C-alpha positions in Angstrom: 76.9 91.6 314.8 77.3 94.7 312.7 77.3 94.3 309.0 79.1 96.7 306.8 77.9 97.4 303.4 80.6 97.7 300.8 80.0 99.4 297.5 81.5 98.0 294.3 80.3 100.7 291.9 83.8 101.8 291.0 85.3 98.3 290.6 84.0 97.9 287.1 85.4 101.2 286.0 88.8 100.3 287.3 88.8 96.9 285.7 87.7 98.3 282.3 90.3 101.0 282.3 93.1 98.4 283.0 91.9 96.0 280.3 91.4 98.9 277.8 94.9 100.1 278.5 96.4 96.7 277.7 94.1 96.2 274.7 95.1 99.6 273.2 98.8 98.8 273.8 98.5 95.5 271.9 96.6 97.1 269.0 99.2 99.9 268.7 102.0 97.3 268.8 100.4 95.2 266.1 99.9 98.3 263.9 103.5 99.4 264.4 104.8 95.9 263.8 102.9 95.9 260.5 104.3 99.2 259.6 107.8 98.0 260.3 107.4 94.9 258.1 105.9 97.0 255.3 108.8 99.4 255.5 111.3 96.6 255.4 109.5 94.9 252.5 109.5 98.2 250.6 113.2 98.7 251.3 114.1 95.2 250.1 112.1 95.7 246.9 113.8 99.1 246.3 117.2 97.5 246.7 116.3 94.7 244.2 115.1 97.3 241.7 118.3 99.3 242.1 120.4 96.2 241.5 118.3 95.2 238.5 118.8 98.7 237.0 122.6 98.4 237.5 122.9 94.9 235.9 120.9 95.9 232.8 122.9 99.1 232.4 126.3 97.7 232.1 129.1 98.8 229.8 127.3 97.6 226.7 124.2 99.6 227.5 123.4 102.9 225.6 123.0 104.5 229.1 125.5 102.7 231.3 125.9 103.0 235.1 128.8 102.2 237.3 132.6 102.9 237.1 133.7 105.1 234.3 130.3 106.8 233.7 129.2 110.4 234.4 126.7 109.3 237.1 129.3 107.4 239.1 131.1 108.9 242.1 133.8 106.7 243.6 133.8 104.6 245.6 130.1 103.6 245.8 127.7 106.2 244.5 125.8 106.1 241.3 123.2 108.8 240.8 120.9 106.8 238.5 120.9 103.7 240.8 120.1 106.0 243.8 117.3 107.7 241.8 115.7 104.3 240.9 116.0 103.1 244.5 114.3 106.2 245.8 111.6 105.9 243.2 110.8 102.4 244.3 111.0 103.4 248.0 107.7 105.2 247.8 106.1 105.7 251.2 109.4 105.9 253.0 110.9 109.1 254.2 113.5 109.9 251.5 115.6 111.8 254.0 116.1 108.6 255.9 117.0 106.5 252.8 120.8 106.0 252.1 121.9 104.1 249.0 125.3 102.7 248.1 126.1 100.7 244.9 129.4 98.8 244.7 130.8 97.2 241.6 132.5 94.3 243.4 134.8 93.4 240.4 135.7 97.1 239.8 134.1 97.1 236.4 130.7 97.4 234.8 131.5 94.8 232.1 129.2 91.8 231.5 129.7 89.1 234.2 130.8 91.6 236.9 128.9 91.8 240.1 127.0 94.7 241.7 125.9 95.1 245.3 123.2 97.6 246.1 122.8 98.3 249.8 119.9 100.5 251.1 119.8 101.7 254.7 116.7 103.2 256.3 115.9 104.7 259.7 112.4 103.5 260.7 110.8 105.9 263.1 108.0 104.3 265.0 105.2 106.1 266.7 106.6 104.6 269.9 109.4 107.2 269.5 107.1 109.6 271.3 107.6 107.5 274.4 111.4 107.7 274.3 112.1 104.6 272.1 114.7 105.2 269.5 114.4 104.7 265.7 115.2 101.3 264.3 117.9 101.1 261.5 117.0 98.8 258.7 119.3 97.5 255.9 118.6 95.5 252.8 121.3 94.4 250.3 121.3 92.6 247.0 124.1 91.2 244.8 123.5 90.6 241.1 125.6 89.8 238.0 125.8 92.3 235.1 124.0 90.9 232.1 124.4 93.6 229.5 
């Protein structure tokens, strides 16, 4: 009976490379998932701050925002609300942030409602592998208090 000797010296290297590949993919996925959650949280906070600015700068304010003001461009753009949103969207790419502010009752009088919607295009590092950017949207509706 002839006995053949088999060498297993390369087996460990192959196993480690396969496990390392899976491990790195999981770590990168967790990091990118965390970045996406952080970006959405920042986006939601920026929308709330834009809404807060709009409701405290109603018609009775010394520096009003909304319909009938110099900063308002119909139908849904207010330069000051957009500036506040972008200020609070720190860490996000400003070129990918789109802001709209709608005065739902058509007025900036006390008791009227404002909706601030912020859209953002999240570009993941996975985009290098052919995956497309993820659109994110956050919106808030508030009542004008002043």
